[in-house]
TORPA-4810 file (N, C-alpha, C, O; in nm, 3 decimals):
<nodes>
NODE_1_1.954_0.503_1.156_2.033_0.502_1.035_1.975_0.405_0.932_1.979_0.431_0.812_X
NODE_2_1.920_0.291_0.980_1.862_0.191_0.892_1.748_0.250_0.809_1.733_0.217_0.691_X
NODE_3_1.667_0.338_0.870_1.557_0.402_0.797_1.609_0.494_0.687_1.545_0.508_0.583_X
NODE_4_1.723_0.556_0.709_1.783_0.638_0.604_1.821_0.551_0.485_1.797_0.589_0.370_X
NODE_5_1.881_0.434_0.513_1.918_0.343_0.404_1.794_0.295_0.329_1.796_0.285_0.206_X
NODE_6_1.688_0.265_0.401_1.564_0.222_0.338_1.509_0.335_0.250_1.465_0.311_0.138_X
NODE_7_1.511_0.456_0.301_1.463_0.571_0.224_1.544_0.592_0.097_1.489_0.616_-0.010_X
NODE_8_1.675_0.582_0.109_1.761_0.597_-0.009_1.730_0.489_-0.112_1.725_0.518_-0.231_X
NODE_9_1.710_0.365_-0.067_1.679_0.256_-0.159_1.546_0.281_-0.231_1.536_0.257_-0.352_X
NODE_10_1.446_0.328_-0.159_1.315_0.355_-0.220_1.325_0.468_-0.321_1.271_0.459_-0.431_X
NODE_11_1.395_0.575_-0.284_1.410_0.688_-0.375_1.490_0.648_-0.499_1.456_0.687_-0.610_X
NODE_12_1.595_0.569_-0.479_1.674_0.522_-0.593_1.589_0.436_-0.686_1.596_0.450_-0.808_X
NODE_13_1.508_0.349_-0.628_1.420_0.266_-0.710_1.319_0.349_-0.787_1.290_0.321_-0.903_X
NODE_14_1.265_0.450_-0.721_1.167_0.536_-0.788_1.231_0.611_-0.905_1.172_0.620_-1.013_X
NODE_15_1.350_0.663_-0.883_1.415_0.736_-0.992_1.459_0.640_-1.103_1.463_0.679_-1.220_X
NODE_16_1.491_0.517_-1.068_1.529_0.418_-1.168_1.413_0.390_-1.263_1.436_0.363_-1.381_X
NODE_17_1.291_0.397_-1.214_1.174_0.377_-1.299_1.163_0.487_-1.405_1.107_0.464_-1.512_X
NODE_18_1.215_0.606_-1.375_1.209_0.718_-1.470_1.320_0.713_-1.575_1.304_0.765_-1.685_X
NODE_19_1.431_0.650_-1.541_1.550_0.657_-1.627_1.527_0.610_-1.771_1.571_0.679_-1.863_X
NODE_20_1.459_0.496_-1.794_1.441_0.455_-1.934_1.359_0.555_-2.016_1.387_0.578_-2.134_X
NODE_21_1.260_0.615_-1.954_1.179_0.714_-2.025_1.261_0.837_-2.061_1.252_0.888_-2.173_X
NODE_22_1.339_0.884_-1.967_1.425_1.000_-1.993_1.527_0.966_-2.100_1.548_1.043_-2.193_X
NODE_23_1.592_0.849_-2.086_1.692_0.809_-2.184_1.630_0.786_-2.321_1.695_0.810_-2.423_X
NODE_24_1.504_0.739_-2.326_1.437_0.721_-2.454_1.414_0.855_-2.523_1.428_0.866_-2.645_X
NODE_25_1.378_0.956_-2.446_1.363_1.090_-2.505_1.495_1.138_-2.563_1.499_1.196_-2.672_X
NODE_26_1.603_1.114_-2.490_1.736_1.151_-2.539_1.769_1.071_-2.665_1.821_1.127_-2.762_X
NODE_27_1.739_0.942_-2.665_1.768_0.856_-2.781_1.692_0.903_-2.904_1.746_0.900_-3.015_X
NODE_28_1.568_0.944_-2.886_1.489_0.992_-3.000_1.551_1.118_-3.059_1.555_1.134_-3.181_X
NODE_29_1.600_1.207_-2.974_1.664_1.330_-3.023_1.799_1.302_-3.087_1.834_1.362_-3.189_X
NODE_30_1.877_1.209_-3.026_2.009_1.178_-3.079_2.004_1.077_-3.192_2.100_1.066_-3.269_X
NODE_31_1.894_1.003_-3.204_1.877_0.908_-3.312_1.934_0.770_-3.287_1.937_0.688_-3.379_X
NODE_32_1.979_0.742_-3.162_2.039_0.612_-3.137_2.038_0.582_-2.988_2.079_0.666_-2.908_X
NODE_33_1.990_0.462_-2.948_1.987_0.429_-2.805_2.126_0.416_-2.743_2.144_0.443_-2.625_X
NODE_34_2.223_0.374_-2.822_2.358_0.359_-2.767_2.421_0.495_-2.737_2.496_0.508_-2.640_X
NODE_35_2.391_0.595_-2.818_2.440_0.730_-2.788_2.375_0.785_-2.662_2.439_0.855_-2.583_X
NODE_36_2.246_0.753_-2.643_2.178_0.798_-2.521_2.240_0.732_-2.398_2.260_0.798_-2.296_X
NODE_37_2.271_0.603_-2.408_2.337_0.535_-2.296_2.474_0.593_-2.270_2.513_0.613_-2.154_X
NODE_38_2.547_0.620_-2.376_2.680_0.679_-2.361_2.671_0.814_-2.292_2.750_0.844_-2.203_X
NODE_39_2.575_0.896_-2.333_2.556_1.026_-2.269_2.523_1.009_-2.121_2.572_1.085_-2.037_X
NODE_40_2.441_0.910_-2.090_2.406_0.882_-1.950_2.531_0.850_-1.868_2.547_0.901_-1.757_X
NODE_41_2.618_0.766_-1.922_2.739_0.728_-1.848_2.840_0.841_-1.842_2.909_0.856_-1.741_X
NODE_42_2.850_0.920_-1.947_2.944_1.033_-1.945_2.901_1.136_-1.841_2.982_1.181_-1.761_X
NODE_43_2.772_1.172_-1.841_2.727_1.272_-1.743_2.735_1.216_-1.602_2.769_1.289_-1.508_X
NODE_44_2.702_1.087_-1.585_2.716_1.025_-1.453_2.860_1.023_-1.407_2.889_1.047_-1.289_X
NODE_45_2.952_0.995_-1.499_3.095_0.994_-1.464_3.144_1.133_-1.425_3.222_1.147_-1.331_X
NODE_46_3.098_1.234_-1.497_3.136_1.371_-1.463_3.084_1.408_-1.325_3.154_1.469_-1.245_X
NODE_47_2.959_1.370_-1.296_2.902_1.397_-1.164_2.984_1.328_-1.055_3.018_1.390_-0.955_X
NODE_48_3.015_1.200_-1.075_3.091_1.127_-0.975_3.232_1.182_-0.958_3.285_1.185_-0.847_X
NODE_49_3.292_1.225_-1.067_3.424_1.288_-1.057_3.415_1.415_-0.973_3.499_1.439_-0.886_X
NODE_50_3.313_1.497_-0.998_3.294_1.619_-0.921_3.271_1.592_-0.773_3.329_1.660_-0.688_X
NODE_51_3.188_1.494_-0.742_3.161_1.459_-0.602_3.289_1.406_-0.536_3.320_1.442_-0.423_X
NODE_52_3.361_1.320_-0.608_3.486_1.264_-0.555_3.586_1.375_-0.524_3.651_1.373_-0.419_X
NODE_53_3.598_1.470_-0.615_3.691_1.582_-0.593_3.643_1.672_-0.479_3.722_1.715_-0.396_X
NODE_54_3.512_1.699_-0.477_3.458_1.788_-0.373_3.474_1.727_-0.234_3.500_1.799_-0.137_X
NODE_55_3.459_1.596_-0.225_3.473_1.528_-0.095_3.618_1.493_-0.062_3.648_1.439_0.045_X
NODE_56_3.705_1.524_-0.157_3.849_1.495_-0.141_3.874_1.349_-0.106_3.949_1.316_-0.014_X
NODE_57_3.808_1.262_-0.182_3.825_1.119_-0.163_3.968_1.082_-0.200_4.017_1.117_-0.308_X
NODE_58_4.033_1.012_-0.110_4.172_0.972_-0.133_4.175_0.857_-0.232_4.106_0.757_-0.212_X
NODE_59_4.254_0.869_-0.336_4.266_0.764_-0.436_4.347_0.648_-0.380_4.441_0.669_-0.303_X
NODE_60_4.311_0.526_-0.419_4.386_0.410_-0.369_4.523_0.401_-0.435_4.547_0.458_-0.541_X
NODE_61_4.612_0.329_-0.370_4.744_0.303_-0.427_4.729_0.215_-0.550_4.635_0.136_-0.559_X
NODE_62_4.820_0.228_-0.644_4.815_0.146_-0.765_4.818_-0.003_-0.734_4.756_-0.083_-0.803_X
NODE_63_4.891_-0.039_-0.629_4.898_-0.180_-0.591_4.760_-0.231_-0.551_4.726_-0.346_-0.580_X
NODE_64_4.682_-0.148_-0.484_4.548_-0.187_-0.441_4.459_-0.210_-0.563_4.383_-0.306_-0.568_X
NODE_65_4.468_-0.121_-0.658_4.389_-0.135_-0.780_4.427_-0.265_-0.852_4.341_-0.334_-0.907_X
NODE_66_4.555_-0.297_-0.851_4.602_-0.419_-0.915_4.554_-0.546_-0.847_4.559_-0.654_-0.907_X
NODE_67_4.508_-0.536_-0.723_4.458_-0.653_-0.651_4.313_-0.689_-0.689_4.264_-0.797_-0.654_X
NODE_68_4.247_-0.599_-0.760_4.110_-0.629_-0.802_4.110_-0.745_-0.901_4.200_-0.754_-0.985_X
NODE_69_4.012_-0.834_-0.891_4.005_-0.941_-0.991_3.989_-0.880_-1.131_3.920_-0.779_-1.147_X
NODE_70_4.052_-0.941_-1.231_4.048_-0.887_-1.367_3.905_-0.870_-1.418_3.875_-0.775_-1.489_X
NODE_71_3.819_-0.964_-1.380_3.683_-0.961_-1.433_3.598_-0.850_-1.371_3.497_-0.810_-1.429_X
NODE_72_3.637_-0.799_-1.254_3.557_-0.695_-1.188_3.558_-0.565_-1.269_3.459_-0.491_-1.268_X
NODE_73_3.667_-0.538_-1.337_3.675_-0.418_-1.420_3.575_-0.426_-1.535_3.507_-0.328_-1.566_X
NODE_74_3.567_-0.542_-1.595_3.479_-0.561_-1.709_3.334_-0.572_-1.664_3.246_-0.504_-1.717_X
NODE_75_3.310_-0.657_-1.564_3.173_-0.687_-1.523_3.097_-0.565_-1.476_2.981_-0.547_-1.514_X
NODE_76_3.158_-0.480_-1.395_3.084_-0.366_-1.342_3.039_-0.272_-1.453_2.925_-0.225_-1.452_X
NODE_77_3.125_-0.245_-1.547_3.088_-0.157_-1.658_2.988_-0.221_-1.752_2.893_-0.157_-1.797_X
NODE_78_3.009_-0.349_-1.784_2.920_-0.419_-1.876_2.780_-0.432_-1.816_2.680_-0.412_-1.886_X
NODE_79_2.773_-0.466_-1.689_2.642_-0.480_-1.624_2.568_-0.346_-1.625_2.449_-0.341_-1.657_X
NODE_80_2.636_-0.240_-1.589_2.572_-0.108_-1.589_2.526_-0.066_-1.727_2.414_-0.020_-1.744_X
NODE_81_2.614_-0.082_-1.826_2.579_-0.043_-1.963_2.464_-0.128_-2.017_2.376_-0.076_-2.086_X
NODE_82_2.466_-0.256_-1.987_2.360_-0.344_-2.033_2.227_-0.307_-1.968_2.124_-0.302_-2.036_X
NODE_83_2.229_-0.280_-1.839_2.106_-0.244_-1.769_2.046_-0.116_-1.824_1.926_-0.109_-1.850_X
NODE_84_2.130_-0.014_-1.842_2.079_0.114_-1.890_2.029_0.103_-2.033_1.921_0.152_-2.066_X
NODE_85_2.107_0.039_-2.118_2.070_0.031_-2.260_1.950_-0.060_-2.281_1.862_-0.027_-2.361_X
NODE_86_1.945_-0.173_-2.212_1.829_-0.262_-2.230_1.703_-0.196_-2.176_1.596_-0.210_-2.234_X
NODE_87_1.714_-0.124_-2.066_1.598_-0.052_-2.012_1.550_0.052_-2.112_1.430_0.067_-2.134_X
NODE_88_1.643_0.123_-2.170_1.610_0.227_-2.266_1.537_0.167_-2.387_1.444_0.228_-2.440_X
NODE_89_1.578_0.048_-2.429_1.520_-0.012_-2.549_1.392_-0.091_-2.520_1.307_-0.102_-2.608_X
NODE_90_1.378_-0.144_-2.400_1.265_-0.232_-2.368_1.151_-0.159_-2.296_1.034_-0.180_-2.328_X
NODE_91_1.184_-0.075_-2.200_1.081_-0.011_-2.117_0.978_0.068_-2.199_0.859_0.057_-2.169_X
NODE_92_1.017_0.146_-2.299_0.915_0.218_-2.375_0.815_0.125_-2.446_0.701_0.164_-2.472_X
NODE_93_0.857_0.003_-2.476_0.770_-0.091_-2.545_0.680_-0.169_-2.447_0.565_-0.198_-2.479_X
NODE_94_0.733_-0.201_-2.329_0.655_-0.277_-2.231_0.575_-0.187_-2.138_0.471_-0.228_-2.085_X
NODE_95_0.623_-0.066_-2.117_0.565_0.024_-2.018_0.651_0.023_-1.893_0.719_-0.075_-1.864_X
NODE_96_0.647_0.131_-1.820_0.732_0.147_-1.702_0.702_0.042_-1.595_0.795_-0.014_-1.537_X
NODE_97_0.574_0.015_-1.568_0.541_-0.078_-1.459_0.580_-0.222_-1.493_0.629_-0.294_-1.406_X
NODE_98_0.558_-0.265_-1.617_0.596_-0.401_-1.655_0.747_-0.414_-1.655_0.801_-0.511_-1.602_X
NODE_99_0.816_-0.316_-1.714_0.962_-0.324_-1.720_1.022_-0.329_-1.579_1.105_-0.415_-1.551_X
NODE_100_0.982_-0.238_-1.492_1.042_-0.234_-1.360_1.006_-0.359_-1.280_1.086_-0.407_-1.201_X
NODE_101_0.886_-0.413_-1.300_0.847_-0.536_-1.232_0.936_-0.652_-1.274_0.985_-0.727_-1.189_X
NODE_102_0.959_-0.667_-1.403_1.045_-0.774_-1.453_1.190_-0.752_-1.411_1.261_-0.846_-1.377_X
NODE_103_1.233_-0.627_-1.413_1.369_-0.590_-1.371_1.390_-0.628_-1.224_1.491_-0.688_-1.188_X
NODE_104_1.293_-0.594_-1.141_1.302_-0.626_-0.999_1.294_-0.778_-0.978_1.363_-0.832_-0.892_X
NODE_105_1.210_-0.846_-1.057_1.201_-0.991_-1.046_1.339_-1.054_-1.070_1.382_-1.141_-0.994_X
NODE_106_1.407_-1.011_-1.175_1.541_-1.063_-1.202_1.637_-1.033_-1.088_1.720_-1.117_-1.052_X
NODE_107_1.627_-0.915_-1.032_1.712_-0.878_-0.919_1.684_-0.964_-0.796_1.776_-1.006_-0.726_X
NODE_108_1.556_-0.989_-0.770_1.519_-1.068_-0.652_1.572_-1.210_-0.664_1.630_-1.263_-0.569_X
NODE_109_1.551_-1.272_-0.780_1.596_-1.411_-0.798_1.746_-1.421_-0.778_1.793_-1.505_-0.701_X
NODE_110_1.823_-1.337_-0.847_1.969_-1.347_-0.835_2.016_-1.304_-0.696_2.109_-1.363_-0.642_X
NODE_111_1.953_-1.203_-0.638_1.997_-1.158_-0.506_1.974_-1.264_-0.400_2.051_-1.275_-0.305_X
NODE_112_1.869_-1.341_-0.415_1.845_-1.450_-0.319_1.954_-1.557_-0.330_1.998_-1.612_-0.229_X
NODE_113_1.999_-1.585_-0.451_2.110_-1.679_-0.469_2.240_-1.622_-0.413_2.316_-1.692_-0.347_X
NODE_114_2.265_-1.493_-0.441_2.385_-1.428_-0.388_2.387_-1.434_-0.236_2.490_-1.464_-0.175_X
NODE_115_2.273_-1.406_-0.174_2.264_-1.410_-0.028_2.276_-1.552_0.026_2.347_-1.576_0.124_X
NODE_116_2.208_-1.645_-0.037_2.208_-1.783_0.012_2.348_-1.844_0.012_2.388_-1.912_0.107_X
NODE_117_2.421_-1.820_-0.096_2.554_-1.881_-0.109_2.668_-1.788_-0.067_2.783_-1.831_-0.059_X
NODE_118_2.637_-1.661_-0.041_2.742_-1.566_-0.004_2.835_-1.532_-0.119_2.951_-1.496_-0.098_X
NODE_119_2.785_-1.544_-0.241_2.867_-1.512_-0.359_2.900_-1.363_-0.363_2.825_-1.281_-0.311_X
NODE_120_3.011_-1.330_-0.424_3.058_-1.193_-0.446_3.078_-1.116_-0.315_3.072_-0.993_-0.314_X
NODE_121_3.101_-1.188_-0.207_3.131_-1.123_-0.080_3.011_-1.085_0.003_3.026_-1.021_0.107_X
NODE_122_2.890_-1.122_-0.041_2.772_-1.091_0.039_2.769_-1.181_0.162_2.811_-1.296_0.158_X
NODE_123_2.719_-1.125_0.271_2.699_-1.204_0.393_2.594_-1.311_0.364_2.495_-1.284_0.295_X
NODE_124_2.614_-1.430_0.416_2.520_-1.540_0.391_2.389_-1.515_0.465_2.388_-1.493_0.586_X
NODE_125_2.281_-1.519_0.391_2.144_-1.515_0.444_2.072_-1.631_0.378_2.021_-1.618_0.266_X
NODE_126_2.066_-1.745_0.446_2.011_-1.866_0.383_1.867_-1.847_0.336_1.787_-1.776_0.398_X
NODE_127_1.837_-1.914_0.226_1.700_-1.917_0.176_1.617_-1.998_0.275_1.652_-2.111_0.309_X
NODE_128_1.508_-1.939_0.320_1.421_-2.009_0.414_1.277_-1.995_0.367_1.250_-1.932_0.264_X
NODE_129_1.185_-2.052_0.442_1.044_-2.049_0.400_0.991_-1.906_0.384_0.920_-1.876_0.288_X
NODE_130_1.025_-1.819_0.478_0.976_-1.681_0.471_1.025_-1.610_0.345_0.948_-1.541_0.278_X
NODE_131_1.153_-1.626_0.314_1.208_-1.564_0.193_1.148_-1.625_0.068_1.118_-1.554_-0.028_X
NODE_132_1.131_-1.756_0.068_1.074_-1.823_-0.049_0.929_-1.777_-0.073_0.889_-1.753_-0.186_X
NODE_133_0.852_-1.765_0.034_0.714_-1.717_0.021_0.714_-1.573_-0.029_0.633_-1.537_-0.115_X
NODE_134_0.805_-1.490_0.023_0.814_-1.352_-0.024_0.845_-1.345_-0.173_0.785_-1.266_-0.245_X
NODE_135_0.939_-1.427_-0.218_0.973_-1.430_-0.361_0.854_-1.478_-0.444_0.826_-1.424_-0.551_X
NODE_136_0.784_-1.578_-0.393_0.666_-1.629_-0.463_0.559_-1.520_-0.476_0.498_-1.505_-0.581_X
NODE_137_0.537_-1.446_-0.369_0.439_-1.337_-0.373_0.482_-1.228_-0.471_0.398_-1.168_-0.539_X
NODE_138_0.612_-1.202_-0.478_0.661_-1.106_-0.576_0.635_-1.156_-0.718_0.598_-1.077_-0.806_X
NODE_139_0.654_-1.285_-0.741_0.627_-1.342_-0.873_0.479_-1.325_-0.907_0.445_-1.291_-1.021_X
NODE_140_0.392_-1.349_-0.810_0.249_-1.329_-0.833_0.222_-1.182_-0.867_0.147_-1.152_-0.960_X
NODE_141_0.282_-1.092_-0.791_0.264_-0.949_-0.818_0.314_-0.910_-0.955_0.246_-0.837_-1.027_X
NODE_142_0.430_-0.958_-0.993_0.485_-0.929_-1.127_0.390_-0.984_-1.235_0.362_-0.917_-1.334_X
NODE_143_0.344_-1.106_-1.213_0.252_-1.168_-1.311_0.125_-1.084_-1.329_0.080_-1.064_-1.442_X
NODE_144_0.069_-1.037_-1.220_-0.050_-0.953_-1.229_-0.023_-0.822_-1.302_-0.104_-0.778_-1.383_X
NODE_145_0.090_-0.761_-1.273_0.126_-0.634_-1.339_0.147_-0.657_-1.489_0.100_-0.578_-1.571_X
NODE_146_0.217_-0.764_-1.524_0.246_-0.793_-1.665_0.116_-0.827_-1.739_0.095_-0.783_-1.852_X
NODE_147_0.031_-0.904_-1.674_-0.091_-0.951_-1.741_-0.196_-0.842_-1.757_-0.265_-0.837_-1.859_X
NODE_148_-0.210_-0.755_-1.657_-0.314_-0.655_-1.662_-0.255_-0.519_-1.682_-0.327_-0.420_-1.689_X
</nodes>
């Protein structure tokens, strides 16, 4: 099962590299990057609604929804919209490999902090020498990609 999760992560990452280019084409036709991002979220929402209905996912009780922290409603949408829109606006200028390298670098740095401290409900995975060396090697790789 673990290999399936790894495969899904790799495929998701690969398709994520394509998203800014596709959204940029949409933005050029629509004349605005924010409209392209909006279209991305609307079509994604329609897809998720269809999947949810097809799988007959049971909706939570209203009380359960009310237990969510107030900031989680805002943060999840803002983070997604910011990621999609910034990628759409930056990736065409930097190139796919530089953009995705920097994007992944940001994810690695914050994810290591999330794991180390167990923030946002993540299981604690302390920062150790092996992880620090891995992050350092990623920084070297990102630097090489950005520079050349």
